[in-house]
LOKE-555671 format. One record per atom (N, C-alpha, C): atom name; x, y, z. Coordinates in Angstrom, 1 decimal. Example, Ala and Ser with C-alpha at 12.3 -4.5 7.8 and 13.67 -1.06 7.14 Angstrom:
! LOKE-555671
  atome       X       Y       Z
      N    13.2    -5.7     7.8
     CA    12.3    -4.5     7.8
      C    13.2    -3.3     7.8
      N    12.8    -2.2     7.1
     CA    13.7    -1.1     7.1
      C    12.9     0.0     7.9
This chain:
! LOKE-555671
  atome       X       Y       Z
      N   106.1   121.0    12.1
     CA   106.8   121.4    10.9
      C   108.2   120.7    10.9
      N   108.7   120.4     9.7
     CA   110.0   119.7     9.5
      C   111.0   120.7     9.0
      N   112.1   120.8     9.6
     CA   113.2   121.7     9.2
      C   114.5   121.0     9.0
      N   115.0   121.2     7.8
     CA   116.3   120.6     7.4
      C   117.4   121.6     7.5
      N   118.5   121.3     8.2
     CA   119.6   122.2     8.4
      C   120.8   121.7     7.8
      N   121.5   122.6     7.0
     CA   122.9   122.3     6.6
      C   123.8   123.0     7.6
      N   124.9   122.4     8.0
     CA   125.8   123.0     8.9
      C   125.2   123.0    10.3
      N   124.4   122.0    10.6
     CA   123.7   121.9    11.9
      C   124.6   121.7    13.1
      N   125.8   121.1    12.9
     CA   126.7   120.9    14.0
      C   127.6   122.1    14.3
      N   127.5   123.2    13.5
     CA   128.3   124.3    13.8
      C   127.8   125.2    14.9
      N   128.4   126.3    15.1
     CA   128.2   127.2    16.3
      C   126.7   127.6    16.4
      N   126.1   128.1    15.3
     CA   124.7   128.6    15.4
      C   123.8   127.4    15.3
      N   124.2   126.4    14.5
     CA   123.3   125.2    14.2
      C   123.0   124.5    15.5
      N   124.0   124.3    16.4
     CA   123.8   123.5    17.6
      C   122.8   124.2    18.5
      N   123.0   125.5    18.7
     CA   122.1   126.2    19.6
      C   120.7   126.4    19.0
      N   120.7   126.6    17.7
     CA   119.4   126.8    17.0
      C   118.6   125.5    17.1
      N   119.3   124.3    17.0
     CA   118.6   123.0    17.0
      C   117.9   122.9    18.4
      N   118.6   123.2    19.4
     CA   118.0   123.1    20.8
      C   116.8   123.9    20.9
      N   116.8   125.1    20.4
     CA   115.7   126.0    20.4
      C   114.5   125.5    19.6
      N   114.8   125.0    18.4
     CA   113.7   124.5    17.5
      C   113.0   123.2    18.1
      N   113.9   122.3    18.7
     CA   113.3   121.1    19.3
      C   112.4   121.5    20.5
      N   112.9   122.5    21.3
     CA   112.1   122.9    22.4
      C   110.7   123.5    22.0
      N   110.7   124.1    20.8
     CA   109.5   124.7    20.3
      C   108.6   123.7    19.6
      N   109.1   122.5    19.5
     CA   108.2   121.4    18.9
      C   108.5   121.1    17.5
      N   109.5   121.7    16.9
     CA   109.8   121.4    15.5
      C   110.5   120.1    15.4
      N   110.4   119.4    14.2
     CA   111.2   118.2    13.9
      C   112.4   118.7    13.1
      N   113.6   118.3    13.5
     CA   114.8   118.8    12.9
      C   115.6   117.6    12.3
      N   116.1   117.9    11.1
     CA   117.1   116.9    10.5
      C   118.2   117.7     9.9
      N   119.3   117.0     9.8
     CA   120.6   117.6     9.3
      C   121.0   116.9     8.0
      N   121.7   117.7     7.1
     CA   122.5   117.1     6.1
      C   123.9   117.2     6.5
      N   124.6   116.1     6.5
     CA   126.0   116.1     7.0
      C   126.9   115.1     6.2
      N   128.1   115.5     6.1
     CA   129.1   114.7     5.3
      C   129.4   113.4     6.1
      N   129.2   113.5     7.5
     CA   129.5   112.3     8.3
      C   128.2   111.9     9.0
      N   127.9   110.7     9.0
     CA   126.7   110.2     9.6
      C   127.0   110.0    11.1
      N   126.6   111.0    11.9
     CA   126.8   110.9    13.3
      C   125.5   111.0    14.1
      N   125.5   110.6    15.3
     CA   124.3   110.6    16.2
      C   124.2   111.9    16.9
      N   123.0   112.5    16.7
     CA   122.7   113.8    17.3
      C   121.3   113.6    18.0
      N   121.3   113.7    19.4
     CA   120.0   113.5    20.1
      C   118.8   114.3    19.5
      N   117.7   113.6    19.2
     CA   116.5   114.3    18.7
      C   116.5   114.7    17.3
      N   117.6   114.4    16.6
     CA   117.8   114.9    15.2
      C   118.1   113.7    14.3
      N   117.4   113.7    13.1
     CA   117.7   112.7    12.1
      C   118.9   113.3    11.2
      N   119.9   112.5    11.0
     CA   121.1   112.9    10.2
      C   121.1   112.1     8.9
      N   121.1   112.9     7.8
     CA   121.2   112.3     6.5
      C   122.5   112.7     5.8
      N   123.0   111.8     5.0
     CA   124.3   112.0     4.3
      C   124.1   112.8     3.0
      N   125.2   113.5     2.7
     CA   125.2   114.2     1.4
      C   126.7   114.4     1.0
      N   126.9   114.6    -0.3
     CA   128.2   114.7    -0.8
      C   128.2   115.8    -2.0
      N   128.8   116.9    -1.7
     CA   128.7   118.0    -2.7
      C   129.5   117.6    -4.0
      N   130.6   116.9    -3.8
     CA   131.4   116.6    -5.0
      C   130.7   115.6    -6.0
      N   130.0   114.7    -5.4
     CA   129.2   113.7    -6.3
      C   127.8   114.1    -6.6
      N   127.3   115.2    -5.9
     CA   125.9   115.6    -6.0
      C   124.9   114.7    -5.4
      N   125.3   114.0    -4.3
     CA   124.4   113.0    -3.7
      C   123.8   113.6    -2.4
      N   122.5   113.4    -2.3
     CA   121.7   113.6    -1.1
      C   120.8   112.4    -0.9
      N   120.8   111.9     0.4
     CA   119.9   110.8     0.7
      C   118.5   111.2     0.3
      N   117.8   110.4    -0.5
     CA   116.4   110.8    -0.9
      C   115.5   111.1     0.3
      N   115.6   110.3     1.4
     CA   114.7   110.5     2.5
      C   114.9   111.9     3.2
      N   116.1   112.5     2.9
     CA   116.4   113.8     3.6
      C   115.4   114.9     3.2
      N   114.8   114.8     2.0
     CA   114.0   115.9     1.6
      C   112.5   115.6     1.7
      N   112.2   114.4     2.2
     CA   110.8   114.0     2.3
      C   110.0   114.8     3.4
      N   108.9   115.4     3.0
     CA   108.1   116.2     3.9
      C   108.7   117.4     4.6
      N   109.8   117.9     3.9
     CA   110.5   119.1     4.5
      C   109.6   120.4     4.3
      N   109.5   121.2     5.3
     CA   108.8   122.5     5.2
      C   109.7   123.6     5.0
      N   110.9   123.6     5.7
     CA   111.8   124.7     5.7
      C   113.2   124.2     5.6
      N   114.1   124.9     4.9
     CA   115.5   124.6     4.9
      C   116.3   125.8     5.4
      N   117.2   125.5     6.3
     CA   118.1   126.5     6.9
      C   119.5   126.2     6.5
      N   120.2   127.0     5.7
     CA   121.5   126.8     5.2
      C   122.6   127.5     6.0
      N   123.3   126.8     6.8
     CA   124.3   127.4     7.6
      C   125.7   126.9     7.3
      N   125.8   125.9     6.3
     CA   127.1   125.3     6.0
      C   128.0   126.3     5.3
      N   129.3   126.1     5.6
     CA   130.3   127.0     5.0
      C   131.7   126.8     5.6
      N   132.7   126.8     4.8
     CA   134.1   126.7     5.4
      C   134.4   127.9     6.2
      N   135.2   127.7     7.3
     CA   135.5   128.8     8.2
      C   136.3   129.9     7.5
      N   135.9   131.1     7.7
     CA   136.6   132.3     7.0
      C   138.0   132.4     7.5
      N   138.2   132.2     8.8
     CA   139.6   132.5     9.4
      C   140.3   131.2     9.8
      N   139.9   130.1     9.3
     CA   140.5   128.8     9.7
      C   141.9   128.6     9.1
      N   142.1   129.1     7.9
     CA   143.3   128.9     7.1
      C   143.7   130.2     6.4
      N   145.0   130.3     6.1
     CA   145.5   131.4     5.3
      C   144.8   131.4     3.9
      N   144.5   132.6     3.4
     CA   143.8   132.7     2.1
      C   144.7   132.6     0.9
      N   144.8   131.4     0.4
     CA   145.3   131.1    -0.9
      C   144.2   131.2    -1.9
      N   144.5   131.2    -3.2
     CA   143.5   131.2    -4.2
      C   142.6   130.0    -4.1
      N   143.2   128.8    -3.7
     CA   142.5   127.6    -3.5
      C   141.5   127.7    -2.4
      N   142.0   128.3    -1.2
     CA   141.2   128.4     0.0
      C   140.0   129.3    -0.3
      N   140.3   130.4    -1.0
     CA   139.2   131.4    -1.3
      C   138.1   130.7    -2.1
      N   138.5   129.8    -3.1
     CA   137.5   129.1    -3.9
      C   136.7   128.2    -3.0
      N   137.4   127.5    -2.0
     CA   136.7   126.6    -1.1
      C   135.7   127.4    -0.3
      N   136.0   128.6     0.2
     CA   135.1   129.4     1.0
      C   133.8   129.7     0.2
      N   134.0   130.1    -1.1
     CA   132.8   130.4    -1.9
      C   132.0   129.1    -2.2
      N   132.7   128.1    -2.7
     CA   132.0   126.8    -3.1
      C   131.2   126.2    -1.9
      N   131.8   126.2    -0.7
     CA   131.1   125.6     0.4
      C   129.8   126.3     0.8
      N   129.6   127.5     0.3
     CA   128.4   128.3     0.6
      C   127.4   128.2    -0.6
      N   128.0   128.3    -1.8
     CA   127.1   128.4    -3.0
      C   126.7   127.0    -3.5
      N   127.6   126.0    -3.6
     CA   127.3   124.7    -4.2
      C   126.2   124.0    -3.4
      N   126.1   124.1    -2.1
     CA   124.9   123.4    -1.4
      C   123.6   123.9    -1.9
      N   123.5   125.2    -2.1
     CA   122.2   125.8    -2.6
      C   121.8   125.3    -3.9
      N   122.8   125.2    -4.8
     CA   122.6   124.7    -6.2
      C   122.1   123.3    -6.2
      N   122.8   122.5    -5.3
     CA   122.4   121.1    -5.3
      C   121.0   120.9    -4.7
      N   120.7   121.6    -3.6
     CA   119.4   121.4    -3.0
      C   118.3   121.8    -3.9
      N   118.5   122.9    -4.6
     CA   117.5   123.4    -5.6
      C   117.3   122.3    -6.7
      N   118.4   121.7    -7.2
     CA   118.3   120.7    -8.2
      C   117.5   119.5    -7.7
      N   117.8   119.0    -6.5
     CA   117.1   117.9    -6.0
      C   115.6   118.1    -5.7
      N   115.3   119.3    -5.2
     CA   113.9   119.6    -4.9
      C   113.1   119.7    -6.2
      N   113.7   120.2    -7.3
     CA   113.1   120.3    -8.6
      C   112.9   118.9    -9.2
      N   113.9   118.1    -9.1
     CA   113.8   116.7    -9.6
      C   112.7   115.9    -8.9
      N   112.5   116.1    -7.6
     CA   111.5   115.3    -6.9
      C   110.2   116.1    -6.7
      N   110.2   117.3    -7.3
     CA   108.9   118.1    -7.3
      C   108.5   118.3    -5.8
      N   109.4   118.7    -5.0
     CA   109.1   118.9    -3.5
      C   108.9   120.4    -3.3
      N   107.8   120.9    -2.8
     CA   107.6   122.3    -2.5
      C   108.1   122.6    -1.0
      N   108.6   123.7    -0.7
     CA   108.9   124.1     0.6
      C   108.4   125.5     0.9
      N   108.2   125.8     2.2
     CA   107.6   127.1     2.5
      C   108.7   128.2     2.4
      N   109.9   127.9     2.9
     CA   110.9   129.0     2.9
      C   112.3   128.4     2.9
      N   113.2   129.1     2.2
     CA   114.7   128.8     2.3
      C   115.4   129.9     2.9
      N   116.0   129.6     4.1
     CA   116.6   130.7     4.9
      C   118.1   130.4     5.0
      N   118.9   131.3     4.5
     CA   120.4   131.1     4.4
      C   121.1   132.1     5.3
      N   122.2   131.7     5.8
     CA   123.2   132.6     6.4
      C   123.8   133.5     5.3
      N   124.3   134.6     5.7
     CA   125.2   135.5     4.8
      C   126.0   136.2     5.8
      N   126.7   137.3     5.3
     CA   127.6   138.0     6.3
      C   127.5   139.5     6.1
      N   127.8   140.3     7.1
     CA   127.9   141.7     7.0
      C   129.1   142.2     6.1
      N   130.0   141.2     5.8
     CA   131.0   141.5     4.9
      C   130.5   141.8     3.5
      N   129.2   141.6     3.3
     CA   128.6   141.9     2.0
      C   128.9   143.4     1.7
      N   129.0   144.2     2.7
     CA   129.2   145.7     2.5
      C   130.7   146.0     2.3
      N   131.6   145.1     2.6
     CA   133.0   145.3     2.5
      C   133.7   144.9     3.8
      N   134.9   144.6     3.8
     CA   135.6   144.1     5.0
      C   135.9   145.3     5.9
      N   136.2   146.5     5.4
     CA   136.6   147.6     6.2
      C   135.9   148.8     5.6
      N   134.8   149.3     6.3
     CA   134.1   150.5     5.8
      C   134.2   151.7     6.7
      N   135.2   151.6     7.6
     CA   135.5   152.8     8.4
      C   134.4   153.3     9.3
      N   134.1   154.6     9.2
     CA   133.1   155.3    10.0
      C   131.7   155.3     9.4
      N   131.6   154.8     8.2
     CA   130.3   154.9     7.4
      C   129.3   154.0     8.1
      N   128.1   154.5     8.4
     CA   127.0   153.7     9.0
      C   126.2   153.1     7.8
      N   126.1   151.8     7.9
     CA   125.5   151.0     6.8
      C   124.3   150.2     7.3
      N   123.4   150.0     6.4
     CA   122.2   149.2     6.7
      C   121.9   148.3     5.5
      N   120.7   147.6     5.5
     CA   120.4   146.7     4.4
      C   120.3   147.3     3.1
      N   120.2   148.6     3.0
     CA   120.0   149.3     1.7
      C   121.3   149.9     1.2
      N   122.4   149.7     1.9
     CA   123.7   150.1     1.5
      C   124.3   149.3     0.4
      N   125.2   149.8    -0.4
     CA   125.7   149.1    -1.6
      C   126.7   148.0    -1.2
      N   126.8   147.1    -2.2
     CA   127.8   146.0    -2.1
      C   129.2   146.5    -2.0
      N   130.1   145.8    -1.3
     CA   131.5   146.2    -1.2
      C   132.2   145.7    -2.4
      N   133.5   145.8    -2.4
     CA   134.3   145.4    -3.6
      C   135.5   144.5    -3.3
      N   135.4   143.8    -2.2
     CA   136.5   142.9    -1.9
      C   136.1   141.4    -2.0
      N   137.0   140.5    -1.7
     CA   136.7   139.1    -1.8
      C   135.4   138.6    -1.0
      N   135.4   139.0     0.3
     CA   134.2   138.6     1.1
      C   132.9   139.2     0.6
      N   133.0   140.4     0.0
     CA   131.8   141.0    -0.5
      C   131.3   140.2    -1.7
      N   132.2   139.8    -2.6
     CA   131.8   139.0    -3.8
      C   131.3   137.6    -3.4
      N   131.9   137.0    -2.3
     CA   131.4   135.8    -1.8
      C   130.0   135.9    -1.3
      N   129.7   136.9    -0.5
     CA   128.3   137.1    -0.1
      C   127.3   137.4    -1.2
      N   127.8   138.1    -2.2
     CA   127.0   138.4    -3.4
      C   126.5   137.1    -4.1
      N   127.5   136.2    -4.3
     CA   127.1   135.0    -5.0
      C   126.2   134.1    -4.1
      N   126.5   134.1    -2.8
     CA   125.7   133.4    -1.8
      C   124.3   133.8    -1.8
      N   124.1   135.1    -1.8
     CA   122.7   135.7    -1.7
      C   122.0   135.6    -3.1
      N   122.7   135.7    -4.2
     CA   122.1   135.5    -5.5
      C   121.5   134.1    -5.6
      N   122.2   133.1    -5.2
     CA   121.7   131.7    -5.2
      C   120.5   131.5    -4.3
      N   120.6   132.2    -3.1
     CA   119.5   132.1    -2.2
      C   118.2   132.8    -2.8
      N   118.4   134.0    -3.3
     CA   117.3   134.7    -3.8
      C   116.6   134.0    -5.0
      N   117.4   133.2    -5.8
     CA   116.8   132.5    -6.9
      C   116.5   131.0    -6.6
      N   116.4   130.7    -5.4
     CA   116.3   129.3    -5.0
      C   115.1   128.7    -5.7
      N   113.9   129.2    -5.5
     CA   112.7   128.8    -6.1
      C   111.7   129.9    -6.0
      N   110.9   130.2    -7.1
     CA   109.9   131.2    -7.0
      C   108.8   130.9    -6.1
      N   108.6   129.6    -5.8
     CA   107.4   129.2    -4.9
      C   107.7   129.4    -3.5
      N   109.0   129.6    -3.1
     CA   109.3   129.6    -1.6
      C   109.8   131.0    -1.2
      N   109.5   131.4     0.0
     CA   110.1   132.6     0.5
      C   111.5   132.4     0.8
      N   112.4   133.4     0.5
     CA   113.8   133.3     0.8
      C   114.3   134.5     1.6
      N   115.2   134.1     2.6
     CA   115.7   135.1     3.6
      C   117.2   134.9     3.7
      N   117.9   136.0     3.7
     CA   119.4   136.0     3.9
      C   119.7   136.7     5.2
      N   120.3   136.0     6.1
     CA   120.7   136.6     7.5
      C   122.1   137.0     7.4
      N   122.3   138.3     7.2
     CA   123.7   138.9     7.1
      C   124.2   139.0     8.6
      N   125.1   138.1     8.9
     CA   125.5   137.9    10.3
      C   126.8   138.7    10.6
      N   126.7   139.4    11.8
     CA   127.9   140.0    12.3
      C   128.7   138.9    13.1
      N   129.6   139.4    14.0
     CA   130.4   138.4    14.8
      C   129.5   137.9    15.9
      N   129.3   136.5    15.9
     CA   128.4   135.9    16.8
      C   129.2   135.6    18.1
      N   128.7   136.2    19.2
     CA   129.4   136.0    20.5
      C   128.7   134.8    21.2
      N   129.6   133.8    21.5
     CA   129.2   132.6    22.2
      C   130.3   132.1    23.1
      N   129.9   131.5    24.2
     CA   130.9   130.9    25.1
      C   131.4   129.5    24.6
      N   130.7   129.0    23.7
     CA   130.9   127.6    23.3
      C   131.6   127.4    21.9
      N   132.2   128.5    21.4
     CA   132.9   128.4    20.2
      C   132.9   129.8    19.4
      N   133.4   129.7    18.2
     CA   133.5   131.0    17.5
      C   134.7   131.8    17.9
      N   134.7   133.1    17.6
     CA   135.9   133.9    17.9
      C   136.1   134.3    19.4
      N   134.9   134.4    20.1
     CA   135.1   135.0    21.5
      C   136.0   134.2    22.4
      N   135.9   132.9    22.5
     CA   136.8   132.2    23.5
      C   138.3   132.4    23.1
      N   138.6   132.5    21.8
     CA   140.0   132.7    21.4
      C   140.4   134.1    21.7
      N   139.5   135.1    21.5
     CA   139.9   136.4    21.8
      C   140.0   136.7    23.3
      N   139.3   135.9    24.1
     CA   139.3   136.1    25.5
      C   140.5   135.5    26.2
      N   141.2   134.5    25.6
     CA   142.3   133.8    26.3
      C   143.4   134.8    26.8
      N   143.9   135.7    25.9
     CA   144.9   136.7    26.4
      C   144.3   137.6    27.5
      N   143.0   137.9    27.4
     CA   142.4   138.8    28.5
      C   142.4   138.0    29.8
      N   142.1   136.8    29.8
     CA   142.0   136.0    31.0
      C   143.4   135.8    31.6
      N   144.5   135.8    30.7
     CA   145.8   135.7    31.2
      C   146.4   137.1    31.6
      N   145.6   138.1    31.5
     CA   146.1   139.5    31.9
      C   146.9   140.1    30.8
      N   146.9   139.6    29.6
     CA   147.8   140.2    28.5
      C   146.9   140.6    27.3
      N   145.6   140.8    27.5
     CA   144.8   141.2    26.4
      C   145.1   142.5    25.8
      N   144.8   142.7    24.5
     CA   145.0   144.0    23.9
      C   144.2   144.1    22.7
      N   143.9   145.3    22.2
     CA   143.2   145.5    21.0
      C   144.0   145.2    19.8
      N   143.4   145.1    18.7
     CA   144.1   144.7    17.4
      C   144.2   146.0    16.6
      N   145.4   146.2    16.0
     CA   145.7   147.4    15.2
      C   145.4   148.7    15.9
      N   144.6   149.6    15.3
     CA   144.3   150.8    16.0
      C   143.4   150.7    17.2
      N   142.6   149.6    17.2
     CA   141.6   149.4    18.2
      C   140.3   150.2    18.0
      N   140.3   151.0    16.9
     CA   139.2   151.9    16.7
      C   138.2   151.3    15.7
      N   138.6   150.2    15.1
     CA   137.7   149.6    14.1
      C   136.4   149.2    14.7
      N   135.3   149.4    14.0
     CA   134.0   149.0    14.5
      C   133.8   147.5    14.5
      N   133.0   147.0    15.5
     CA   132.8   145.6    15.7
      C   131.3   145.4    15.9
      N   130.7   144.9    14.8
     CA   129.2   144.7    14.8
      C   129.0   143.2    15.2
      N   128.3   143.0    16.3
     CA   128.2   141.7    16.9
      C   126.8   141.4    17.2
      N   126.6   140.1    17.6
     CA   125.3   139.7    18.1
      C   125.5   138.5    19.0
      N   124.7   138.4    20.1
     CA   124.7   137.3    21.0
      C   124.1   136.1    20.4
      N   124.6   134.9    20.7
     CA   124.2   133.7    20.1
      C   122.7   133.4    20.3
      N   122.2   133.8    21.5
     CA   120.7   133.6    21.7
      C   119.9   134.5    20.8
      N   120.4   135.7    20.6
     CA   119.6   136.6    19.7
      C   119.5   136.2    18.3
      N   120.7   135.7    17.7
     CA   120.6   135.3    16.3
      C   119.8   134.0    16.2
      N   119.8   133.2    17.1
     CA   118.9   132.0    17.1
      C   117.4   132.4    17.1
      N   117.1   133.4    17.9
     CA   115.7   133.9    17.9
      C   115.3   134.5    16.6
      N   116.3   135.1    15.9
     CA   116.0   135.7    14.6
      C   115.8   134.6    13.6
      N   116.5   133.6    13.6
     CA   116.3   132.4    12.7
      C   114.9   131.9    13.0
      N   114.5   131.7    14.2
     CA   113.2   131.2    14.6
      C   112.1   132.2    14.0
      N   112.3   133.4    14.1
     CA   111.3   134.4    13.6
      C   111.3   134.3    12.1
      N   112.4   134.1    11.5
     CA   112.4   134.0    10.0
      C   111.6   132.8     9.5
      N   111.4   131.8    10.4
     CA   110.6   130.7    10.0
      C   109.1   131.0    10.3
      N   108.8   131.6    11.4
     CA   107.4   131.8    11.8
      C   106.8   133.1    11.3
      N   107.6   134.1    10.9
     CA   107.1   135.3    10.4
      C   107.1   135.3     8.8
      N   105.9   135.0     8.2
     CA   105.8   134.8     6.8
      C   106.0   136.1     6.0
      N   106.1   137.3     6.7
     CA   106.4   138.5     5.9
      C   107.9   138.7     5.7
      N   108.7   138.0     6.4
     CA   110.2   138.1     6.2
      C   110.6   137.7     4.9
      N   111.4   138.5     4.2
     CA   111.8   138.2     2.8
      C   113.1   139.1     2.5
      N   114.1   138.5     1.9
     CA   115.3   139.2     1.6
      C   116.3   139.3     2.7
      N   117.2   140.3     2.6
     CA   118.3   140.4     3.6
      C   118.0   141.1     4.9
      N   118.5   140.6     6.0
     CA   118.4   141.3     7.3
      C   119.8   141.2     8.0
      N   120.2   142.4     8.5
     CA   121.4   142.4     9.2
      C   121.3   141.9    10.7
      N   121.9   140.8    10.9
     CA   121.9   140.1    12.2
      C   123.0   140.7    13.1
      N   122.7   141.9    13.7
     CA   123.7   142.6    14.5
      C   122.9   143.2    15.7
      N   123.6   143.3    16.8
     CA   123.0   144.0    18.0
      C   122.8   145.5    17.6
      N   121.9   146.2    18.3
     CA   121.7   147.6    18.0
      C   122.8   148.5    18.3
      N   123.8   148.1    19.1
     CA   124.9   148.9    19.6
      C   126.2   148.4    19.3
      N   126.8   148.7    18.1
     CA   128.1   148.2    17.7
      C   129.1   148.8    18.7
      N   130.3   148.2    18.8
     CA   131.4   148.6    19.7
      C   132.7   148.7    18.9
      N   133.6   149.4    19.4
     CA   134.9   149.4    18.8
      C   135.7   148.2    19.3
      N   136.7   147.8    18.6
     CA   137.5   146.7    19.0
      C   138.1   146.9    20.4
      N   138.6   148.1    20.6
     CA   139.2   148.5    21.9
      C   138.2   148.4    23.0
      N   136.9   148.8    22.8
     CA   135.9   148.7    23.8
      C   135.6   147.3    24.1
      N   135.6   146.4    23.1
     CA   135.3   145.0    23.4
      C   136.3   144.4    24.4
      N   137.6   144.7    24.1
     CA   138.7   144.1    25.0
      C   138.6   144.7    26.4
      N   138.4   146.1    26.5
     CA   138.3   146.7    27.8
      C   137.1   146.3    28.6
      N   135.9   146.1    27.9
     CA   134.7   145.6    28.6
      C   134.9   144.2    29.1
      N   135.5   143.3    28.3
     CA   135.8   142.0    28.7
      C   136.7   141.9    29.9
      N   137.7   142.8    29.9
     CA   138.7   142.8    31.0
      C   138.0   143.2    32.3
      N   137.0   144.2    32.2
     CA   136.3   144.6    33.4
      C   135.4   143.5    33.9
      N   134.7   142.8    32.9
     CA   133.8   141.7    33.3
      C   134.6   140.6    34.0
      N   135.8   140.3    33.5
     CA   136.6   139.2    34.0
      C   137.5   139.7    35.2
      N   137.5   141.0    35.4
     CA   138.3   141.6    36.5
      C   139.8   141.3    36.3
      N   140.2   141.5    35.0
     CA   141.6   141.3    34.7
      C   142.2   142.6    34.2
      N   143.5   142.8    34.4
     CA   144.2   144.0    33.9
      C   144.5   144.0    32.4
      N   144.7   145.2    31.9
     CA   145.1   145.3    30.5
      C   146.4   146.1    30.5
      N   147.5   145.4    30.3
     CA   148.9   146.0    30.4
      C   149.6   146.1    29.0
      N   149.2   145.3    28.1
     CA   150.0   145.2    26.9
      C   149.5   146.2    25.8
      N   150.4   146.7    24.9
     CA   150.0   147.5    23.8
      C   149.2   146.8    22.8
      N   148.6   147.5    21.9
     CA   147.8   146.9    20.8
      C   148.7   146.0    19.9
      N   148.0   144.9    19.4
     CA   148.7   144.0    18.5
      C   149.0   144.8    17.2
      N   150.2   145.0    16.8
     CA   150.5   145.9    15.6
      C   149.9   145.3    14.3
      N   149.5   146.1    13.4
     CA   148.9   145.7    12.2
      C   149.9   144.9    11.3
      N   151.1   145.4    11.3
     CA   152.1   144.8    10.4
      C   152.3   143.3    10.8
      N   152.2   143.0    12.1
     CA   152.4   141.6    12.5
      C   151.3   140.7    12.0
      N   150.1   141.2    12.0
     CA   149.0   140.4    11.5
      C   149.1   140.2    10.0
      N   149.5   141.3     9.3
     CA   149.7   141.2     7.9
      C   150.8   140.2     7.5
      N   151.8   140.2     8.3
     CA   153.0   139.3     8.0
      C   152.6   137.9     8.2
      N   151.8   137.5     9.2
     CA   151.5   136.1     9.5
      C   150.3   135.6     8.8
      N   149.3   136.5     8.5
     CA   148.0   136.1     8.0
      C   147.8   136.5     6.5
      N   148.6   137.4     6.0
     CA   148.4   137.8     4.6
      C   147.1   138.5     4.4
      N   146.4   138.2     3.3
     CA   145.2   138.9     3.0
      C   144.1   138.7     4.0
      N   144.1   137.6     4.7
     CA   143.1   137.3     5.8
      C   143.2   138.4     6.9
      N   144.3   139.0     7.1
     CA   144.4   140.0     8.1
      C   143.4   141.2     7.9
      N   143.0   141.4     6.7
     CA   142.1   142.5     6.4
      C   140.8   142.3     7.1
      N   140.4   141.0     7.2
     CA   139.1   140.7     7.9
      C   139.2   141.0     9.4
      N   140.4   140.9    10.0
     CA   140.6   141.2    11.4
      C   140.9   142.6    11.7
      N   141.6   143.3    10.8
     CA   142.0   144.7    11.0
      C   140.9   145.7    10.6
      N   140.0   145.2     9.7
     CA   138.9   146.0     9.3
      C   137.7   146.0    10.2
      N   136.7   146.9     9.9
     CA   135.6   146.9    10.8
      C   134.4   147.6    10.1
      N   133.2   147.3    10.5
     CA   132.0   147.8     9.9
      C   131.0   148.3    11.0
      N   130.4   149.4    10.8
     CA   129.3   149.9    11.7
      C   128.0   149.6    11.0
      N   127.4   148.5    11.4
     CA   126.2   148.0    10.7
      C   125.0   148.2    11.6
      N   123.9   148.8    11.0
     CA   122.7   148.9    11.7
      C   121.6   147.9    11.2
      N   120.8   147.5    12.0
     CA   119.7   146.5    11.7
      C   118.4   147.2    11.3
      N   118.5   148.0    10.3
     CA   117.3   148.9    10.0
      C   116.0   148.1     9.7
      N   116.1   147.1     8.9
     CA   114.9   146.3     8.6
      C   114.3   145.6     9.8
      N   115.2   145.1    10.7
     CA   114.7   144.5    11.9
      C   114.0   145.5    12.8
      N   114.6   146.7    12.9
     CA   114.0   147.7    13.8
      C   112.7   148.2    13.2
      N   112.6   148.3    11.9
     CA   111.4   149.0    11.3
      C   110.3   148.0    11.0
      N   110.6   146.7    10.7
     CA   109.6   145.8    10.2
      C   109.3   144.7    11.1
      N   110.2   144.4    12.1
     CA   110.0   143.2    12.9
      C   109.7   143.6    14.4
      N   108.9   142.9    15.1
     CA   108.8   143.1    16.5
      C   109.8   142.3    17.2
      N   111.1   142.6    17.0
     CA   112.1   141.7    17.5
      C   112.7   142.4    18.8
      N   112.8   141.6    19.9
     CA   113.3   142.1    21.1
      C   114.6   141.4    21.4
      N   115.7   142.1    21.6
     CA   117.0   141.6    21.9
      C   117.0   141.2    23.4
      N   117.6   140.0    23.7
     CA   117.9   139.7    25.1
      C   119.1   140.4    25.5
      N   120.0   140.7    24.6
     CA   121.3   141.3    24.9
      C   121.6   142.4    23.9
      N   121.0   143.6    24.1
     CA   121.2   144.7    23.2
      C   122.6   145.4    23.3
      N   123.2   145.3    24.5
     CA   124.5   146.0    24.7
      C   125.6   145.0    25.0
      N   126.8   145.5    24.7
     CA   128.0   144.6    24.9
      C   128.2   144.1    26.3
      N   128.0   145.0    27.3
     CA   128.3   144.6    28.7
      C   127.4   143.5    29.1
      N   126.1   143.6    28.8
     CA   125.2   142.5    29.3
      C   125.5   141.2    28.5
      N   125.9   141.3    27.3
     CA   126.2   140.1    26.5
      C   127.5   139.4    27.1
      N   128.5   140.2    27.4
     CA   129.7   139.6    27.9
      C   129.6   139.1    29.3
      N   128.8   139.7    30.1
     CA   128.5   139.3    31.5
      C   127.8   137.9    31.4
      N   126.9   137.7    30.5
     CA   126.2   136.5    30.3
      C   127.2   135.4    29.9
      N   128.0   135.7    28.9
     CA   128.9   134.6    28.3
      C   130.1   134.4    29.1
      N   130.7   135.4    29.7
     CA   132.0   135.2    30.3
      C   131.9   134.8    31.8
      N   130.8   135.0    32.4
     CA   130.6   134.7    33.8
      C   129.8   133.4    34.0
């Protein structure tokens, strides 16, 4: 089977590629830069001009869409927020157009999404895939993202992976969050009581693999571990795993708001997300269902 990935050089894409190659799949990337990736064919594309190398779509069975500008990479100006939306939605529109023009059928289109679909800060409310859409910027971004995914093509199965915070030793938020802990000055953010719905990098890659191989999967799935933790618990557990002290007070909310503006809402907020559909419909086994085992694997 041939799998085309957008955002293949990102955090999830790199690990997922290794898993797919090991399972015998042929993998190719769409990339703005033609770079060499062992075992992978890399094809060029340009969203601004609407260009995709014609050979990129030849004999493709599945498309996995992981591309998207980093949520926390820059301060949220109006321009940056539009970039965040466009980087997720425009690739889907372009891929759909090119497949239709070339009359190429695929088996499934599988796209990332986010648990921010439900809102950036939902407090103590327990949410699952049947919970309503939130009403902030990231919710609207996920809504547009998923609408384009769902309408990709009537002939193909479509899946949206609503992703929590991915824990990995090789990138993402965890290494940055752990630096102060390693130095012995780690602390929770804001109240520290906000919920933190997370998933180990190995587990989310296994979920993407299952979304390819399980033809019954359709629609949204919450990619989160079964046991969310509070922000304070994350820092305390990491300190224990690393055998480091916690001496400093929590990072005050006003400081984050001052330096990050609207982006601070994504860091100060929290969601308690359950993976109801995964638990009820899929025979999915987590390698790392609890925070302690995940951090021991990644930090040691």
